[in-house]
C-alpha positions in Angstrom: -100.3 39.1 88.2 -103.4 38.7 90.3 -106.4 37.3 88.6 -108.6 39.6 90.7 -107.4 42.4 88.4 -109.4 40.9 85.6 -113.0 41.7 84.6 -115.3 38.9 83.7 -113.4 36.6 81.3 -114.6 36.5 77.7 -114.6 32.9 76.5 -114.5 33.7 72.8 -111.7 32.0 70.9 -110.4 31.7 67.4 -107.8 29.8 65.5 -104.7 31.7 64.3 -102.4 30.4 61.6 -98.8 31.3 61.7 -95.8 30.1 59.7 -94.7 26.4 59.8 -98.4 25.4 59.6 -98.9 25.7 63.4 -102.5 26.3 64.5 -103.2 27.5 68.0 -106.6 28.3 69.5 -106.3 31.4 71.5 -108.6 32.7 74.2 -109.1 36.3 75.2 -109.4 37.9 78.6 -110.2 41.5 79.0 -108.0 43.0 81.7 -108.8 46.4 83.1 -106.2 48.4 85.0 -105.8 51.9 86.3 -102.8 54.0 85.4 -101.7 57.6 86.2 -101.6 60.1 83.4 -99.2 63.1 83.3 -101.7 65.2 85.2 -101.7 62.7 88.1 -105.2 61.5 87.4 -106.3 57.9 87.1 -107.6 56.5 83.9 -108.9 53.0 83.0 -107.0 51.0 80.4 -108.4 47.9 78.8 -106.0 45.3 77.5 -106.7 42.0 75.7 -104.7 39.2 77.4 -104.4 36.1 75.3 -103.8 32.5 76.4 -101.5 31.1 73.8 -101.2 27.6 75.1 -101.5 25.2 78.0 -98.4 23.3 79.0 -96.9 21.3 81.9 -95.9 23.7 84.6 -92.1 23.3 84.1 -92.4 23.7 80.3 -94.7 26.7 80.7 -92.0 28.3 82.9 -89.3 27.6 80.4 -91.4 29.1 77.6 -92.1 32.1 79.8 -88.3 32.7 80.1 -87.9 32.3 76.4 -90.6 34.9 75.6 -89.4 37.4 78.3 -85.9 37.0 76.9 -87.3 38.2 73.5 -89.0 41.2 75.1 -92.5 39.8 75.4 -94.4 40.4 78.7 -96.1 37.2 79.7 -97.1 35.2 82.7 -98.2 31.7 83.7 -101.5 30.9 85.4 -102.2 27.5 87.0 -104.8 25.6 85.1 -106.2 24.1 88.3 -106.7 25.7 91.7 -104.8 24.3 94.6 -101.6 22.3 94.7 -99.8 20.5 93.3 -99.7 22.4 90.1 -100.0 20.2 87.0 -100.5 22.5 84.0 -100.4 26.2 83.4 -101.8 28.7 80.8 -99.2 30.9 79.2 -100.7 34.4 78.6 -99.4 37.4 76.6 -100.8 40.7 75.4 -102.8 40.5 72.1 -100.2 42.6 70.2 -97.5 39.9 71.0 -99.5 36.8 70.0 -98.0 36.1 66.6 -94.4 36.6 67.7 -95.1 34.5 70.9 -96.6 31.7 68.9 -93.8 31.6 66.4 -91.2 31.4 69.2 -93.2 28.7 71.0 -93.6 26.7 67.8 -89.9 26.9 67.0 -89.0 25.7 70.5 -91.5 22.8 70.5 -90.4 21.6 67.0 -86.8 21.0 68.1 -85.9 17.4 68.8 -82.8 15.3 69.8 -79.6 17.3 70.4 -81.3 20.4 68.9 -84.0 20.1 71.6 -81.4 19.8 74.3 -79.6 22.9 73.0 -83.0 24.7 72.8 -83.8 23.9 76.4 -80.3 24.9 77.5 -80.6 28.1 75.5 -83.9 28.9 77.3 -82.4 28.2 80.7 -79.2 30.1 80.6 -78.6 33.6 81.8 -77.8 35.7 78.8 -77.6 39.2 80.4 -76.7 40.4 83.9 -77.2 44.0 84.9 -75.0 45.5 87.7 -75.8 49.0 89.0 -72.5 50.5 90.3 -71.5 53.5 92.4 -67.8 52.8 92.1 -67.4 51.7 95.7 -65.6 48.6 96.8 -69.0 47.0 97.5 -70.2 47.5 93.9 -66.9 46.1 92.7 -67.6 43.0 94.6 -71.0 42.8 92.8 -69.1 43.1 89.5 -66.8 40.3 90.4 -69.7 38.0 91.3 -71.5 38.9 88.1 -68.5 38.2 86.0 -67.9 34.8 87.7 -71.5 33.9 86.9 -71.3 35.3 83.3 -68.2 33.1 82.7 -70.3 30.0 83.2 -73.3 31.1 81.2 -71.3 32.9 78.5 -73.4 35.9 79.3 -73.0 39.6 78.9 -72.5 41.9 81.9 -73.8 45.4 81.7 -72.5 48.0 84.2 -74.9 50.9 84.7 -74.2 54.1 86.7 -76.8 56.7 87.3 -75.3 60.1 88.0 -77.4 62.9 89.5 -76.9 66.6 89.8 -78.1 67.7 93.3 -78.3 71.3 92.0 -81.4 70.3 90.0 -83.4 70.3 93.3 -82.4 73.9 93.9 -84.4 76.6 92.0 -83.1 80.1 92.8 -85.4 82.9 92.0 -82.8 85.5 91.1 -80.4 85.5 88.2 -82.0 82.5 86.5 -79.8 82.7 83.4 -76.6 82.6 85.4 -78.0 79.7 87.4 -78.7 77.8 84.2 -75.1 78.3 83.0 -73.7 77.0 86.4 -76.1 74.1 86.3 -74.9 73.0 82.8 -71.3 73.3 83.8 -71.9 71.4 87.0 -73.7 68.6 85.2 -70.8 68.3 82.7 -68.3 68.0 85.5 -70.4 65.3 87.2 -70.7 63.3 84.0 -67.0 63.7 83.2 -66.1 62.5 86.6 -68.5 59.6 86.4 -67.1 58.5 83.0 -63.6 58.6 84.4 -64.6 56.4 87.3 -66.3 54.0 85.0 -63.2 53.6 82.9 -61.2 52.9 86.0 -63.7 50.3 87.2 -63.7 48.5 83.8 -59.9 48.4 83.9 -60.0 47.0 87.4 -62.4 44.3 86.4 -60.3 43.5 83.3 -57.2 43.1 85.5 -59.2 40.8 87.9 -60.4 38.7 85.0 -56.9 38.2 83.7 -55.8 37.2 87.2 -58.7 34.7 87.5 -58.1 33.3 84.0 -61.6 34.6 82.9 -61.5 35.6 79.2 -64.0 36.4 76.4 -66.5 37.9 78.7 -68.4 40.8 77.2 -68.6 43.7 79.6 -70.2 46.9 78.6 -71.3 50.0 80.4 -74.1 52.6 80.4 -74.2 56.1 81.9 -77.6 57.7 82.7 -78.5 61.0 84.2 -81.5 61.0 86.6 -82.9 59.4 89.7 -81.0 56.2 90.6 -84.0 53.9 91.3 -86.2 55.2 88.5 -83.5 54.9 85.9 -82.3 51.5 87.0 -85.8 50.1 86.7 -86.5 51.9 83.4 -83.3 50.6 81.8 -83.8 47.1 83.1 -87.1 47.0 81.2 -85.3 47.9 78.0 -82.2 45.7 78.5 -84.2 42.7 79.9 -81.5 41.0 82.0 -82.1 37.7 83.6 -80.7 39.0 86.8 -79.8 42.3 88.5 -76.9 42.1 91.0 -76.4 44.9 93.5 -73.9 45.4 96.3 -75.3 46.4 99.7 -73.5 48.2 102.6 -75.2 46.6 105.6 -75.9 49.1 108.4 -74.5 52.6 107.8 -73.2 55.0 110.4 -76.6 56.7 110.2 -78.2 53.4 111.1 -80.0 53.0 107.8 -81.5 49.6 107.0 -79.1 46.9 105.7 -79.9 47.3 102.0 -79.9 51.1 101.6 -82.6 53.1 99.9 -81.8 52.4 96.2 -81.3 48.6 96.6 -84.5 48.3 98.7 -86.6 50.3 96.1 -85.2 48.3 93.2 -86.1 45.0 94.9 -89.6 46.4 95.7 -90.4 47.6 92.2 -88.4 45.4 89.7 -90.1 42.4 88.0 -86.6 40.9 87.4 -84.8 38.7 90.0 -82.5 40.8 92.2 -79.4 39.4 94.0 -78.3 41.6 96.9 -74.7 41.0 98.0 -74.0 42.4 101.5 -70.5 43.7 102.3 -68.0 40.8 103.1 -70.1 38.3 101.2 -69.1 35.7 98.6 -66.8 37.2 95.9 -67.7 34.6 93.2 -70.5 32.1 92.6 -68.0 29.2 93.4 -68.1 30.3 97.1 -71.8 29.5 97.4 -72.4 25.8 98.1 -75.9 26.0 99.6 -79.0 28.1 99.2 -82.0 28.4 101.5 -85.4 29.0 99.8 -87.9 30.3 102.4 -91.4 29.2 101.3 -94.9 29.9 102.7 -96.4 27.5 100.1 -97.8 30.2 97.8 -98.3 28.9 94.2 -95.7 31.4 93.0 -93.1 29.5 95.0 -93.3 26.8 92.4 -92.3 29.2 89.7 -89.5 30.7 91.8 -88.0 27.4 92.8 -88.1 26.3 89.2 -86.2 29.5 88.2 -83.8 28.9 91.1 -83.1 25.3 90.0 -82.5 26.4 86.4 -80.2 29.3 87.6 -78.1 27.0 89.8 -78.1 23.9 87.5 -74.5 24.4 86.2 -73.2 24.4 89.8 -72.9 21.9 92.6 -75.2 23.9 95.0 -77.6 22.3 97.5 -81.0 23.9 97.8 -82.8 23.8 101.2 -86.5 24.5 100.9 -87.7 25.5 104.3 -91.0 26.6 105.8 -91.0 28.3 109.2 -93.9 27.1 111.3 -94.7 29.8 113.9 -95.2 28.4 117.4 -96.3 24.9 116.2 -96.4 22.7 113.1 -99.9 22.3 111.7 -101.0 19.2 109.7 -101.5 21.4 106.7 -97.8 22.4 106.7 -96.8 18.8 106.3 -99.3 18.2 103.4 -98.1 21.4 101.6 -94.5 20.5 102.0 -95.1 16.9 100.7 -96.9 18.3 97.6 -94.0 20.6 96.9 -91.5 17.8 97.3 -93.5 15.4 95.1 -93.9 18.0 92.3 -90.1 18.8 92.2 -89.2 15.2 92.4 -91.3 14.5 89.3 -89.9 17.5 87.4 -86.2 17.1 88.4 -84.8 13.6 88.9 -81.2 14.4 90.0 -81.7 17.6 92.0 -79.9 18.1 95.2 -82.6 19.6 97.4 -84.0 19.0 100.9 -87.4 20.0 102.4 -88.1 20.8 106.0 -90.8 22.4 108.2 -89.1 24.2 111.1 -90.8 25.3 114.3 -89.8 28.7 115.7 -91.2 31.5 117.8 -90.7 33.9 114.9 -89.5 34.1 111.3 -86.2 35.8 112.1 -85.0 33.3 114.7 -86.1 30.4 112.6 -84.2 31.5 109.5 -81.1 32.5 111.5 -81.0 29.2 113.3 -81.4 27.1 110.1 -78.7 29.2 108.4 -76.3 28.7 111.2 -77.0 25.0 111.7 -76.9 24.0 108.1 -74.0 26.3 106.8 -76.3 28.2 104.4 -74.4 30.6 102.1 -77.4 32.4 100.5 -81.1 33.1 101.0 -83.8 33.2 98.4 -87.4 34.4 98.7 -90.3 35.5 96.5 -92.1 38.8 96.9 -95.6 37.5 96.5 -98.3 39.6 98.3 -95.4 41.3 100.1 -96.0 39.0 103.1 -92.6 37.3 103.6 -90.5 40.2 102.3 -92.2 42.7 104.6 -91.2 40.6 107.6 -87.7 40.2 106.3 -87.1 43.9 105.7 -88.0 45.1 109.2 -84.8 46.6 110.7 -84.2 43.9 113.3 -84.3 41.2 110.6 -82.1 43.2 108.2 -79.5 43.6 110.9 -79.5 39.9 111.8 -79.8 38.3 108.3 -77.6 40.7 106.3 -75.3 42.5 108.7 -74.5 39.8 111.1 -74.7 36.7 108.9 -73.6 38.5 105.7 -75.7 36.2 103.5 -76.6 37.2 99.9 -80.3 37.5 99.2 -81.9 36.5 95.9 -85.4 38.0 95.4 -87.9 36.6 92.9 -91.0 38.6 92.0 -94.4 37.0 91.6 -96.7 38.3 88.9 -99.6 37.4 91.2 
Protein backbone atom coordinates (compact mmCIF):
# COMPACT_ATOMS: atom_id res chain seq x y z
CA UNK A 1 0.00 0.00 0.00
CA UNK A 2 1.61 3.21 -1.11
CA UNK A 3 2.10 5.89 1.51
CA UNK A 4 1.36 8.51 -1.12
CA UNK A 5 -2.29 7.44 -0.84
CA UNK A 6 -2.47 8.99 2.62
CA UNK A 7 -3.42 12.50 3.52
CA UNK A 8 -1.40 14.42 6.09
CA UNK A 9 -0.87 12.04 9.04
CA UNK A 10 -2.59 12.89 12.28
CA UNK A 11 -0.20 12.35 15.16
CA UNK A 12 -2.80 12.00 17.86
CA UNK A 13 -2.53 8.87 19.96
CA UNK A 14 -4.22 7.22 22.89
CA UNK A 15 -3.74 4.20 25.11
CA UNK A 16 -6.10 1.28 24.69
CA UNK A 17 -6.58 -1.39 27.34
CA UNK A 18 -7.43 -4.89 26.22
CA UNK A 19 -7.60 -8.21 28.09
CA UNK A 20 -4.47 -9.63 29.78
CA UNK A 21 -3.55 -6.13 31.02
CA UNK A 22 -1.85 -5.25 27.74
CA UNK A 23 -1.58 -1.54 26.97
CA UNK A 24 -0.68 -0.38 23.50
CA UNK A 25 -0.35 3.18 22.29
CA UNK A 26 -2.00 3.47 18.91
CA UNK A 27 -1.55 6.19 16.32
CA UNK A 28 -4.09 7.18 13.74
CA UNK A 29 -3.56 7.99 10.09
CA UNK A 30 -6.43 9.18 7.97
CA UNK A 31 -6.41 7.43 4.61
CA UNK A 32 -8.44 8.80 1.75
CA UNK A 33 -9.22 6.59 -1.22
CA UNK A 34 -11.54 6.74 -4.21
CA UNK A 35 -14.01 3.95 -4.96
CA UNK A 36 -16.62 3.41 -7.65
CA UNK A 37 -20.25 3.29 -6.56
CA UNK A 38 -22.94 1.27 -8.34
CA UNK A 39 -23.57 4.13 -10.72
CA UNK A 40 -19.95 4.09 -11.85
CA UNK A 41 -19.18 7.42 -10.19
CA UNK A 42 -16.20 8.06 -7.95
CA UNK A 43 -16.61 8.89 -4.29
CA UNK A 44 -14.12 9.70 -1.55
CA UNK A 45 -13.88 7.29 1.37
CA UNK A 46 -12.03 8.15 4.59
CA UNK A 47 -10.60 5.38 6.70
CA UNK A 48 -8.74 5.49 10.00
CA UNK A 49 -5.59 3.39 9.74
CA UNK A 50 -4.00 2.55 13.09
CA UNK A 51 -0.41 1.64 13.93
CA UNK A 52 -0.77 -1.10 16.55
CA UNK A 53 2.93 -1.66 17.17
CA UNK A 54 6.51 -1.33 16.04
CA UNK A 55 8.47 -4.57 15.73
CA UNK A 56 11.60 -5.97 14.16
CA UNK A 57 10.97 -6.46 10.46
CA UNK A 58 10.84 -10.27 10.57
CA UNK A 59 8.51 -10.29 13.61
CA UNK A 60 6.26 -7.68 12.00
CA UNK A 61 5.93 -9.91 8.93
CA UNK A 62 5.09 -12.95 11.05
CA UNK A 63 2.45 -10.99 12.94
CA UNK A 64 1.10 -9.71 9.63
CA UNK A 65 0.61 -13.31 8.50
CA UNK A 66 -1.11 -14.13 11.79
CA UNK A 67 -3.56 -11.23 11.47
CA UNK A 68 -4.28 -11.89 7.80
CA UNK A 69 -4.92 -15.55 8.61
CA UNK A 70 -7.58 -14.34 11.05
CA UNK A 71 -9.27 -12.18 8.42
CA UNK A 72 -7.72 -8.83 9.36
CA UNK A 73 -6.44 -6.61 6.57
CA UNK A 74 -3.07 -5.20 7.58
CA UNK A 75 0.28 -4.09 6.22
CA UNK A 76 3.78 -3.32 7.42
CA UNK A 77 5.54 -0.01 6.79
CA UNK A 78 9.32 0.40 7.28
CA UNK A 79 10.06 2.62 10.27
CA UNK A 80 13.11 4.09 8.58
CA UNK A 81 13.52 5.11 4.97
CA UNK A 82 16.18 3.37 2.96
CA UNK A 83 17.78 -0.02 3.42
CA UNK A 84 18.48 -2.19 5.28
CA UNK A 85 15.12 -2.31 7.04
CA UNK A 86 15.35 -2.57 10.81
CA UNK A 87 11.87 -2.13 12.25
CA UNK A 88 8.39 -1.87 10.82
CA UNK A 89 5.04 -0.38 11.89
CA UNK A 90 2.17 -2.87 11.78
CA UNK A 91 -1.03 -1.09 10.69
CA UNK A 92 -4.67 -2.15 10.62
CA UNK A 93 -8.07 -0.55 10.11
CA UNK A 94 -9.53 1.08 13.22
CA UNK A 95 -12.40 -1.38 13.41
CA UNK A 96 -9.93 -4.27 13.76
CA UNK A 97 -7.71 -2.72 16.45
CA UNK A 98 -8.96 -4.60 19.51
CA UNK A 99 -8.95 -8.00 17.80
CA UNK A 100 -5.52 -7.34 16.31
CA UNK A 101 -4.03 -6.28 19.65
CA UNK A 102 -5.48 -9.31 21.39
CA UNK A 103 -3.96 -11.68 18.82
CA UNK A 104 -0.61 -9.89 18.97
CA UNK A 105 -0.60 -9.98 22.77
CA UNK A 106 -1.34 -13.71 22.83
CA UNK A 107 1.45 -14.39 20.33
CA UNK A 108 4.02 -12.30 22.20
CA UNK A 109 3.14 -13.79 25.60
CA UNK A 110 4.10 -17.30 24.52
CA UNK A 111 7.49 -18.60 25.65
CA UNK A 112 9.61 -21.76 25.47
CA UNK A 113 8.10 -24.63 23.49
CA UNK A 114 4.80 -22.77 23.34
CA UNK A 115 6.58 -19.90 21.61
CA UNK A 116 8.15 -22.26 19.07
CA UNK A 117 4.73 -23.72 18.38
CA UNK A 118 3.21 -20.23 18.06
CA UNK A 119 5.87 -19.19 15.53
CA UNK A 120 5.41 -22.43 13.60
CA UNK A 121 1.66 -21.90 13.64
CA UNK A 122 2.09 -18.45 12.14
CA UNK A 123 4.48 -19.63 9.47
CA UNK A 124 2.63 -22.65 8.13
CA UNK A 125 0.26 -22.65 5.20
CA UNK A 126 -3.18 -23.50 6.51
CA UNK A 127 -5.32 -23.14 3.40
CA UNK A 128 -4.56 -23.57 -0.31
CA UNK A 129 -7.00 -22.52 -3.01
CA UNK A 130 -6.91 -24.32 -6.37
CA UNK A 131 -9.16 -23.00 -9.19
CA UNK A 132 -9.90 -25.90 -11.53
CA UNK A 133 -11.40 -26.36 -14.99
CA UNK A 134 -11.15 -30.20 -14.93
CA UNK A 135 -8.31 -30.30 -17.45
CA UNK A 136 -5.15 -32.37 -17.00
CA UNK A 137 -3.31 -29.13 -16.28
CA UNK A 138 -5.60 -28.25 -13.37
CA UNK A 139 -5.20 -31.81 -12.07
CA UNK A 140 -1.44 -31.22 -12.01
CA UNK A 141 -2.08 -28.11 -9.91
CA UNK A 142 -4.21 -30.22 -7.55
CA UNK A 143 -1.45 -32.79 -7.12
CA UNK A 144 1.08 -30.08 -6.33
CA UNK A 145 -1.28 -28.46 -3.83
CA UNK A 146 -1.94 -31.78 -2.10
CA UNK A 147 1.79 -32.55 -1.84
CA UNK A 148 2.30 -29.14 -0.21
CA UNK A 149 -0.72 -29.56 2.07
CA UNK A 150 0.60 -32.93 3.26
CA UNK A 151 3.66 -31.20 4.75
CA UNK A 152 1.78 -28.30 6.31
CA UNK A 153 -1.31 -30.29 7.36
CA UNK A 154 -3.28 -27.74 5.39
CA UNK A 155 -6.69 -27.79 3.77
CA UNK A 156 -7.03 -27.78 -0.02
CA UNK A 157 -10.07 -26.04 -1.47
CA UNK A 158 -10.96 -26.77 -5.11
CA UNK A 159 -13.07 -24.04 -6.70
CA UNK A 160 -14.75 -24.19 -10.09
CA UNK A 161 -16.55 -21.25 -11.64
CA UNK A 162 -19.13 -22.28 -14.21
CA UNK A 163 -20.54 -19.70 -16.58
CA UNK A 164 -23.55 -19.81 -18.87
CA UNK A 165 -22.66 -18.12 -22.19
CA UNK A 166 -26.33 -17.65 -22.91
CA UNK A 167 -26.37 -14.88 -20.30
CA UNK A 168 -24.55 -12.65 -22.74
CA UNK A 169 -27.32 -13.06 -25.32
CA UNK A 170 -30.47 -11.02 -24.84
CA UNK A 171 -33.14 -11.77 -27.49
CA UNK A 172 -35.85 -9.22 -27.96
CA UNK A 173 -38.60 -11.67 -28.88
CA UNK A 174 -40.31 -14.31 -26.76
CA UNK A 175 -38.61 -13.19 -23.56
CA UNK A 176 -40.47 -15.65 -21.34
CA UNK A 177 -39.51 -18.67 -23.45
CA UNK A 178 -35.94 -17.44 -23.43
CA UNK A 179 -35.93 -17.27 -19.63
CA UNK A 180 -37.13 -20.88 -19.43
CA UNK A 181 -34.39 -22.03 -21.80
CA UNK A 182 -31.83 -20.02 -19.83
CA UNK A 183 -32.78 -21.64 -16.51
CA UNK A 184 -32.71 -25.12 -18.05
CA UNK A 185 -29.37 -24.42 -19.68
CA UNK A 186 -27.87 -23.16 -16.42
CA UNK A 187 -29.11 -26.25 -14.57
CA UNK A 188 -27.47 -28.51 -17.14
CA UNK A 189 -24.20 -26.61 -16.93
CA UNK A 190 -24.19 -26.79 -13.13
CA UNK A 191 -25.09 -30.48 -13.15
CA UNK A 192 -22.27 -31.25 -15.57
CA UNK A 193 -19.82 -29.20 -13.51
CA UNK A 194 -20.74 -31.04 -10.31
CA UNK A 195 -20.28 -34.40 -12.02
CA UNK A 196 -16.84 -33.34 -13.22
CA UNK A 197 -15.94 -32.13 -9.73
CA UNK A 198 -16.87 -35.49 -8.22
CA UNK A 199 -14.71 -37.26 -10.80
CA UNK A 200 -11.81 -34.92 -10.06
CA UNK A 201 -12.09 -35.44 -6.30
CA UNK A 202 -12.13 -39.22 -6.85
CA UNK A 203 -9.09 -38.98 -9.12
CA UNK A 204 -7.21 -36.98 -6.47
CA UNK A 205 -8.22 -39.49 -3.78
CA UNK A 206 -6.85 -42.38 -5.85
CA UNK A 207 -3.60 -40.48 -6.40
CA UNK A 208 -3.29 -39.74 -2.66
CA UNK A 209 -3.67 -43.45 -1.85
CA UNK A 210 -1.01 -44.31 -4.44
CA UNK A 211 1.38 -41.72 -2.96
CA UNK A 212 0.61 -42.73 0.65
CA UNK A 213 -0.85 -39.32 1.43
CA UNK A 214 -3.65 -39.55 3.94
CA UNK A 215 -5.68 -37.34 6.26
CA UNK A 216 -5.59 -34.39 3.88
CA UNK A 217 -8.75 -32.33 3.97
CA UNK A 218 -9.91 -31.63 0.42
CA UNK A 219 -13.17 -29.73 -0.11
CA UNK A 220 -14.75 -28.09 -3.14
CA UNK A 221 -16.81 -25.05 -4.05
CA UNK A 222 -18.98 -24.41 -7.10
CA UNK A 223 -19.71 -20.82 -8.15
CA UNK A 224 -21.71 -19.36 -11.01
CA UNK A 225 -20.28 -16.22 -12.57
CA UNK A 226 -17.23 -14.69 -14.21
CA UNK A 227 -14.14 -16.80 -13.55
CA UNK A 228 -11.67 -14.10 -12.53
CA UNK A 229 -14.12 -12.01 -10.50
CA UNK A 230 -15.45 -15.01 -8.58
CA UNK A 231 -12.01 -16.46 -7.86
CA UNK A 232 -10.82 -13.13 -6.46
CA UNK A 233 -14.04 -12.61 -4.49
CA UNK A 234 -13.96 -16.10 -2.98
CA UNK A 235 -10.26 -15.87 -2.11
CA UNK A 236 -11.02 -12.78 -0.01
CA UNK A 237 -13.57 -14.79 1.97
CA UNK A 238 -11.58 -18.01 2.21
CA UNK A 239 -8.23 -16.23 2.88
CA UNK A 240 -5.84 -18.94 1.65
CA UNK A 241 -2.11 -18.55 2.14
CA UNK A 242 -1.56 -19.53 -1.48
CA UNK A 243 -3.47 -19.82 -4.77
CA UNK A 244 -2.19 -22.52 -7.15
CA UNK A 245 -3.26 -22.45 -10.79
CA UNK A 246 -2.30 -24.56 -13.79
CA UNK A 247 -1.25 -22.81 -16.99
CA UNK A 248 -1.39 -24.03 -20.55
CA UNK A 249 1.59 -22.25 -22.08
CA UNK A 250 0.98 -21.05 -25.63
CA UNK A 251 -2.34 -22.12 -27.10
CA UNK A 252 -3.09 -22.86 -30.73
CA UNK A 253 -4.41 -19.31 -30.98
CA UNK A 254 -1.02 -17.99 -29.81
CA UNK A 255 -2.37 -16.61 -26.55
CA UNK A 256 0.10 -15.60 -23.89
CA UNK A 257 1.60 -18.34 -21.76
CA UNK A 258 -0.65 -17.86 -18.75
CA UNK A 259 -4.04 -17.46 -20.33
CA UNK A 260 -6.55 -14.76 -19.54
CA UNK A 261 -7.88 -16.02 -16.19
CA UNK A 262 -4.51 -16.83 -14.62
CA UNK A 263 -3.06 -13.51 -15.80
CA UNK A 264 -5.93 -11.51 -14.34
CA UNK A 265 -5.85 -13.39 -11.02
CA UNK A 266 -2.13 -12.67 -10.72
CA UNK A 267 -2.72 -8.99 -11.54
CA UNK A 268 -5.61 -8.42 -9.12
CA UNK A 269 -5.12 -10.83 -6.20
CA UNK A 270 -3.40 -9.74 -2.99
CA UNK A 271 -2.62 -13.39 -2.16
CA UNK A 272 0.52 -15.13 -3.47
CA UNK A 273 -0.19 -17.04 -6.69
CA UNK A 274 1.77 -20.04 -7.92
CA UNK A 275 1.38 -20.61 -11.67
CA UNK A 276 2.32 -24.09 -12.86
CA UNK A 277 2.95 -24.38 -16.62
CA UNK A 278 2.17 -27.60 -18.47
CA UNK A 279 4.83 -30.26 -17.97
CA UNK A 280 6.15 -28.72 -14.78
CA UNK A 281 6.82 -30.26 -11.36
CA UNK A 282 4.05 -32.56 -10.18
CA UNK A 283 4.89 -32.22 -6.47
CA UNK A 284 6.86 -29.88 -4.22
CA UNK A 285 9.57 -32.56 -3.83
CA UNK A 286 10.60 -32.01 -7.46
CA UNK A 287 11.60 -28.40 -6.76
CA UNK A 288 15.13 -28.13 -5.39
CA UNK A 289 16.01 -24.53 -6.26
CA UNK A 290 14.10 -21.26 -6.60
CA UNK A 291 15.27 -18.01 -8.21
CA UNK A 292 13.96 -14.81 -6.66
CA UNK A 293 14.37 -11.90 -9.09
CA UNK A 294 14.92 -8.68 -7.17
CA UNK A 295 15.24 -5.04 -8.16
CA UNK A 296 15.94 -4.02 -4.53
CA UNK A 297 12.52 -2.55 -3.81
CA UNK A 298 11.74 -2.54 -0.03
CA UNK A 299 8.84 -4.92 -0.70
CA UNK A 300 11.39 -7.53 -1.78
CA UNK A 301 12.38 -7.92 1.88
CA UNK A 302 8.82 -8.90 2.78
CA UNK A 303 8.48 -11.25 -0.19
CA UNK A 304 11.78 -13.02 0.49
CA UNK A 305 10.78 -13.46 4.14
CA UNK A 306 7.53 -15.05 3.01
CA UNK A 307 9.40 -17.23 0.52
CA UNK A 308 11.81 -18.43 3.20
CA UNK A 309 8.94 -19.22 5.58
CA UNK A 310 7.06 -21.04 2.83
CA UNK A 311 10.05 -23.18 1.87
CA UNK A 312 11.41 -23.73 5.40
CA UNK A 313 10.22 -27.38 5.69
CA UNK A 314 11.99 -28.29 2.44
CA UNK A 315 15.60 -28.60 1.34
CA UNK A 316 15.29 -25.94 -1.35
CA UNK A 317 18.05 -23.52 -2.27
CA UNK A 318 17.08 -19.89 -2.91
CA UNK A 319 18.96 -17.83 -5.49
CA UNK A 320 18.46 -14.10 -5.01
CA UNK A 321 19.44 -12.50 -8.30
CA UNK A 322 19.45 -8.96 -9.64
CA UNK A 323 19.79 -8.48 -13.40
CA UNK A 324 22.06 -5.52 -14.15
CA UNK A 325 21.21 -4.18 -17.58
CA UNK A 326 24.29 -3.49 -19.73
CA UNK A 327 26.66 -2.91 -16.79
CA UNK A 328 26.88 -3.38 -13.05
CA UNK A 329 26.64 -0.13 -11.13
CA UNK A 330 28.28 0.44 -7.71
CA UNK A 331 24.81 0.94 -6.24
CA UNK A 332 23.83 -2.61 -7.28
CA UNK A 333 26.63 -4.08 -5.15
CA UNK A 334 25.70 -1.95 -2.14
CA UNK A 335 22.02 -2.91 -2.37
CA UNK A 336 22.78 -6.61 -2.75
CA UNK A 337 25.15 -6.55 0.24
CA UNK A 338 22.48 -4.85 2.37
CA UNK A 339 19.94 -7.50 1.42
CA UNK A 340 22.47 -10.26 2.16
CA UNK A 341 23.38 -8.78 5.56
CA UNK A 342 19.74 -8.39 6.55
CA UNK A 343 18.81 -11.99 5.72
CA UNK A 344 21.99 -13.34 7.31
CA UNK A 345 21.02 -11.66 10.59
CA UNK A 346 17.43 -12.88 10.47
CA UNK A 347 18.09 -16.44 9.29
CA UNK A 348 21.26 -18.19 10.47
CA UNK A 349 21.00 -21.51 8.64
CA UNK A 350 19.38 -20.47 5.39
CA UNK A 351 20.53 -21.96 2.07
CA UNK A 352 20.57 -18.83 -0.08
CA UNK A 353 22.97 -17.23 -2.57
CA UNK A 354 23.12 -13.65 -3.87
CA UNK A 355 24.31 -12.46 -7.24
CA UNK A 356 24.29 -9.42 -9.52
CA UNK A 357 24.25 -10.63 -13.12
CA UNK A 358 25.02 -8.46 -16.15
CA UNK A 359 22.82 -8.97 -19.22
CA UNK A 360 21.65 -7.02 -22.26
CA UNK A 361 18.03 -7.53 -21.17
CA UNK A 362 16.00 -9.06 -18.39
CA UNK A 363 14.80 -12.05 -20.42
CA UNK A 364 18.22 -13.25 -21.49
CA UNK A 365 19.62 -12.71 -18.01
CA UNK A 366 16.92 -14.76 -16.28
CA UNK A 367 16.98 -17.50 -18.89
CA UNK A 368 20.78 -17.80 -18.72
CA UNK A 369 20.82 -17.98 -14.94
CA UNK A 370 17.99 -20.53 -14.90
CA UNK A 371 19.84 -22.73 -17.37
CA UNK A 372 23.31 -22.44 -15.79
CA UNK A 373 22.13 -23.01 -12.22
CA UNK A 374 19.45 -25.70 -12.72
CA UNK A 375 16.66 -23.48 -11.39
CA UNK A 376 13.33 -25.25 -10.90
CA UNK A 377 11.06 -22.27 -10.14
CA UNK A 378 10.97 -18.48 -10.38
CA UNK A 379 9.61 -15.99 -7.83
CA UNK A 380 8.89 -12.27 -8.23
CA UNK A 381 7.00 -9.47 -6.49
CA UNK A 382 4.45 -7.28 -8.27
CA UNK A 383 5.57 -3.99 -6.79
CA UNK A 384 4.84 -0.97 -8.96
CA UNK A 385 4.22 -3.43 -11.82
CA UNK A 386 7.75 -2.86 -13.10
CA UNK A 387 9.28 -6.31 -13.12
CA UNK A 388 6.03 -8.17 -13.79
CA UNK A 389 5.19 -6.03 -16.81
CA UNK A 390 8.55 -6.93 -18.32
CA UNK A 391 8.05 -10.61 -17.57
CA UNK A 392 4.56 -10.78 -19.04
CA UNK A 393 5.40 -9.48 -22.51
CA UNK A 394 4.76 -12.30 -25.03
CA UNK A 395 8.41 -13.02 -25.85
CA UNK A 396 9.34 -13.44 -22.19
CA UNK A 397 6.25 -15.56 -21.52
CA UNK A 398 7.20 -17.92 -24.35
CA UNK A 399 10.81 -18.25 -23.17
CA UNK A 400 10.30 -18.47 -19.42
CA UNK A 401 7.08 -20.49 -19.23
CA UNK A 402 6.70 -22.34 -22.51
CA UNK A 403 10.31 -23.27 -23.26
CA UNK A 404 11.74 -23.63 -19.74
CA UNK A 405 8.48 -24.79 -18.15
CA UNK A 406 9.32 -23.21 -14.81
CA UNK A 407 6.66 -22.53 -12.17
CA UNK A 408 6.22 -18.87 -11.21
CA UNK A 409 5.42 -17.73 -7.68
CA UNK A 410 4.08 -14.16 -7.57
CA UNK A 411 3.96 -12.12 -4.37
CA UNK A 412 1.99 -8.89 -4.18
CA UNK A 413 3.30 -5.78 -2.53
CA UNK A 414 0.91 -3.53 -0.62
CA UNK A 415 2.98 -0.54 -1.68
